[in-house]
N, C-alpha and C positions, 0 to 999 in steps of 0.2 A: 682319595687319601688327602689328609690335611697335614702338611709338613710346614713347620715353623722353626726359625733359627733365632738365637738370642746371643748377645755379646757377653763375654766374661768381664769381670772387673779388671782394671788396668794392671794390678799386681800379678794376676795370673794370665794375662793376655800373651806373654811370651811363650807360654806352654799350651794354652787352650785356644784352638782355632774358633770354636763356637760351641754352644749348647743347641740341641735340636730336639723337637718332639714330633712324633708321628702318630696320628690317630686315624682309625678306619673301622667301620662297622664290620661285624662278622659277615663273611662272604658265603653265599649259598654253596658255591663250589670253590674252595680255597685255591688260589692261584700261587704257584711258586714264583719266586723272584730270584734274580741273580745279583749279588753284590760284587762289584768290580773292585779289585785292589786299587787303593789310592795313596798308599804310603803313610796313612795315618791310623794310629790305634784309637780305640773307642772304649769308653766305660759306659756300659749299657744297663739300664733299669727298665724292666718290664712292669708297668702298672696295669697292663691289660693281660690278656691271655698269652701264654708263652708261644714261642716260634720253634719250629723244627728246623734243623739244619741237616744237610745230607753230606756224609763223609763216606767216601768210597761206595756210594750208592745206598748206604743205609741211613735211615732217619734217626736223629738223636735230638731230644728236646733240649734246648738251650737252658742254662741256669737263669733264674729270675734276675739276678744281678751279677754282672761279670765284667771283666776287661777282656776285649778281644785283641789279640796280638796282631802283628802284621799279616795281612793276607798275601800269600805268594801265588795264589791261583783264584779263579772265580769261586764264590761261595753261593750255593743254592740253598735258599731258605723258604719256609712256607708257614703261614699263620695257622694256629690251631683254633682260633676264635676271634674275639675282638682285639684289634691292635691298639696298644697304648704303650709307647716307648719314649723314654727320656734318655738322651745320650750326651756324653761329653766327647767331643771330637778334639783330640790333641793334635798339635803340630807334628811334623814328621819325627822330630826328636823330643817331643813334648812330654812324653810319659816317663822318660828315664829319671827325672828328679823325684819321682814317687814310687818307683819300682822296688819290689821286694824279691823279685826273681830275675835272673838274667834275661834281658829282653829277647835274645835269640830263642830261648827255650819256650817263648810264648807264641811264636809264629803259628798262625792258622788254628789257634786254640781259643775257646771261650772259657776263661778261668774264673771260677766263682770268687766274689769279693772276699768271702771268709777264708778262702785258701791263700789269698794274697795279703790280707790285713787282719786276719783272725776275727775276734769278737767285734772289734771296731768296724770291720767291713760289713759284718752281718747287721750291726746296729745302723750303719748308714743306709743299707738297703731298706730296712724297716722305716726309717725316717722319710726317705724319698717316696716309698710306696704310699705312706699315709699322708703325705703333703697334699694340700687341696689346691695349690697354685704352682705354676711353673717357677715363679720367683722364689717360693719357699723351697722347692727342690734345689734350685741353684744355690741358695744360701747355705743349705746343709752340705752340699758337695764342696763349695768353696771353703767353708770352715774346715772340713775334713782335709782337703788338699793343702791348705795353708799350714796345718799342723805337721804335715809330713814332707813338706818341700825341703829337698836337700840340694842346695845350689852347687855343692862340691862335685856333683855327678855330671854337671853340664860340660859338654865338650865344645869349646869355642871353635876349634878347627872344623868339627862336623857342622856346626851352625853356619860358618862362613861358606863351606862347601855346598850346603843345601841352598844357600842364597844364590850361589853361582848357577847351580842346576835350574833353579826356578827362573832366574833371569834369562836363561837361554832355552827354556822349555825342554831341558834334557838333551839338547843337541851339542854334546861335548863328550869326548872320550875320557876314560879313566886316567890315561896317561897325561892328558892335558890338565885334568883336575889335579893330578899329582904335582905337575909342574907349577900350576898357579898357587897351590897351597904350600909348596916346598915340603911336602910329606911323601915319602916313598909309597908306591902303590900298595905293597903288602900291609904297611902300617895303616894306611887310609882305610883299607878294607876291614881290618880288625876293629878300628875305631867305629866305623859305620855299623858293623855287626853288633857291637856292644851297646851303641846309643840308639839304633833304629831297628835292628833285626833284619836289615837288608844290606846288600853290598852296594857300593856306589853305582855299579852297572845296573843293578835291579831297580834302584830308585830312579836313575836316569831314564830307564825304559818306561817305568811307571809314569813319570811326569810327562814324558813325550807322548805317550798314548792317552793320558788324561786330557792333554791339550787337543788331541785329535777328536776325542769323544765329545768335548764341549763344542767343537766346531760342528760335529754331526748333529748334536742336540739343537743348536741354534741355526742349523742349515747354512753355515757360513762357508760354503764351498760350491763350486760349479759342477764338479764331478769327483768321483772317488780317485781318479788318476791325479787330479789337481790337489786333492786333499793329501794323497801319499807324497806328492812332490813338496807341498808346504811343510810336511813333517819330516822332510829330508830322507825319505826312504829311497832305496835304489830303484824300485819300481812298485807298481800296485800289488803284484803277487807277494812281495816281501811284506808290504804293509798289511795285507789281508791275513797272512800267516801270523804275524805278531798280534794283530787285532783279535783273532780267534783264540790264540793262546791266552790272551789277557782277559777277554770277556766271555769266552765260550761260544761266541757267535761271529759270523762274518759281518762286515759293515752293513750289507743289505738286510741281514736278519735283525739288526740292532733295535729297530723300532717295534719288535714284538712285545707281547705282554710280560715276558720274563724280566724285562729291564725297566718296568714301570717305576719301581722304587728308586733305582739309580738315576733315572731321568729326572725325578723330583729333586734329588740332591744336586744334580748339575745345573738345573734351571735356577734353583734358589741361590746357590753358592757362587754363581758366576759374577 
């Protein structure tokens, strides 16, 4: 698989983490992959063949152009042919200034661009599909997003709280977050749900496990017990339980073929 990332223009950098492309020839025997929740929404364009995703064990073909809401559980996907994907990866709260639906209603869903943006969304999909270079795709997307940017929807409290979570790798309680931001817990949870589609606790857990995943990928640990300790889990059993809930696998199973795509993302983005 050929995975590449590209930086957004400075004007959109507060909202967009990166653009990425993924290319791969058709596989003789298609291999399913597991996408692990990372707290970031994606705007996805398939310029290759479409992917199947599995919902409650049933295969559903993804839209050619869509926005994927927050993942709250591992997502199993499988190519149907040649892989060609261009994606916009937003920061944790980066999609809210462009949203046309409540963020929380988008959780675990691939929503077609035309459902979100009408004719303009369908036209953007066509432009990206027919673009011959990555830079041309980026130009079309950035022009589209600039026209729809609504700064009034940005929640500065949520932004500062996310910064705290990232700085401590999720190792903080919601009560402590509430105290540091001077916002009561219930209000903070409502604001997170509106801006991100996750609760502070969910995002904290996601960031915490993402940090552990990156250590696994880069083999920056001496044992799973030591890794659990570094992630401040009570013991290895608790770590393994949360890890499996988050990825669908135990840490020892992590290096299987099902996580090849996620492994690419972690290696490149670190």
